[in-house]
N, C-alpha and C positions, 0 to 999 in steps of 0.2 A: 843238200845234196842236189845238184842240177839236174839229173838223170830223170827220164821220164818213169812214171810207175809202171808202166808196162815192162820196162827192164830191171826191175827190182827182183832178185832172187827171194822167194816167199817159201821157205820150207815149212812142212807141217810136222809140229811137234806133239806127241802124245805118249800115250801108254797103250801097249797091245791087250786087248779084250780076249780076243780070240782068233786062231787061225784055222780056217775053213777053205781046205783045197788053195786054190791060189788068191784067196781074198783075205786080208788082213782085217780084224774088224777093231779100230781104236778108237778111244776118247781122246781127244785134242787137249791140249793144257786149257783151254778156254771151256771145257766140259761138251764141246758138241761130239755126237757119235758119227763115225765115217766108215764107210768101206771101201777099201782101195784094193785095186788088182794088180797082183804080182806078174811078170811076164817072165819068159826064159831068159831076157837079158837083163832083168833087175838084179843089179849089184848090192851086196850085203857086206857091209864092213863092221867090226867090232869096235868099241870105243871103250877104253880101259883107262884108268888113272895114271898119271906120269908125274914127272917133277919138273921144275923150270930147268934144273940141271940135264936133262934129257935132250935139251933145245942144244944142237951144236953147231959150229960153222958148217955149212953144206946140208944141213938137214933142210927137208923139204917140209915147210909148215903152212897152216892156214890159221887167219885169224880175223875175229868178228871184231872190229875196232871202231872207234869214234875220232873223226877227223877233228883234229886241234887247229885253233887259229893260226898257229906257226906252221901247218901244213903235216905236222907229225900226226902218228895214229896212236891211239891210246888203246891197247888191247883190251877186250872185256873176257876173251878166252883166247887159248893157242891150242892147236891140235898138231900134232907131229904125226907125220905121215910115215908108215913102215916104209923101207926101200922100195918094196915092189910097187908103192902106190905112187910113187915119184912123178909129178907132173899131172896130178890129179886136179882138175878145176884151176888151172894154173890161170891166175887174172887179178883183176882188181875191179870190183863191180859192187853196185848198191846191194844192199843185203839187209832184209827184216830181220834184226836180232830177236832174241829170245823175249825179251821185254817189249816186243813189238814195233819199236823205233826202227825207222830205216838209218842206218850205218854202212858201213864197208864191209867186204870180204876180200880179203888178201892172200892168195895162195901162191907161195913162190920158194924160192931158196935163200937160206939164211946165209949173209955175208959176215960182216964184222959183228961182233957181240961185245958189248961194254957192260959191266956189274957195278952197279951203284944205284942203292935207292930202287930196288928190282933191277930190271935189265933193259937195256936199249940194244936193239938189233936192227940192221939194214937188211931188207929182204927185196931180191932182186926178182921182178916179175916181168918176164919177157924183156923189153928192151929199156925198162926202167926200174928204179930203186926208189923202195919205201923207208921211211924211218919209223920204227914201231917200239913204242914204250909199253914195257909189259910190268904192271904193278906188282909186288911180291903176293898180293891176295887174289890176283888172277889165275882161275883152274886151268890147268894144263893136263891134256890127254892125248893118248895114243891112238892113232886110226889104223889098223890093220886088216887085212882081208878076212872077210869070215864066210859063214854059210847060213842056209835057212834054218839050222838048229837053233840058232841065237834066237829067232822069232818066236817066243812064247808068250803066253799070257803073262802081264805083269812087266814085261820089258819095257823100258822107257826108249823111244826113238825119234829119229829126226827124220823125215821123208821127203826126197825131191821127187816131185810127182809131175806129171803131165796129163792132158786128156787124149784119149785115144780118138778115132774118126767117129765113136758112136758117143763121144761126151763123157765115158766114165773115166774117173780118176785112175790112172796107173802110175806105179812106182817105178822110176829109173832108178833110184838108189835108196838104201836104207842105211842109216848109222845106228847100230843097236847097242844099248848101253850093256857092259858085261857086269855080273855080280851088284845087280841093282843101280849101277851108276846111272843117272840122268846126264846125258850128252848136254854139254853147256852151250854148243853152238846154236 
């Protein structure tokens, strides 16, 4: 990927250890302990299991994917956004996947779908289209609006963070796994 590392979306993935006021104490997947601040603007979404059949033409989806030599994208996971979240993070960006490799994140609207050995879909991202191959074994999840009640000890989360003017890590958005699910993105 030719983009500079400063443009890579690098989510923080881990498990909530405790919630103390507006602070989440988490253990990252790498085993690091981290305290992060929630603000009034922090958005919380739930992540629940879905099926590949939940992906339909005109669905708004996101996919962490690996760019193939022929220009297609091979999905590592697909998340289907609830209709009220249509447009969330629309774009095509470098993204640090759960395995630590920098791949891509594509958020856009599904156009054509073809079923055969998995699924191939075109995804419209602003003024371009991406062809995405979704192997049969790729996890598919639903992202829906949630609330802070989802933020409990033991919940697996993916955090999108920034730093405030004091240098403290602040959470812009949380994707929280429901019913013990580990968000695959």
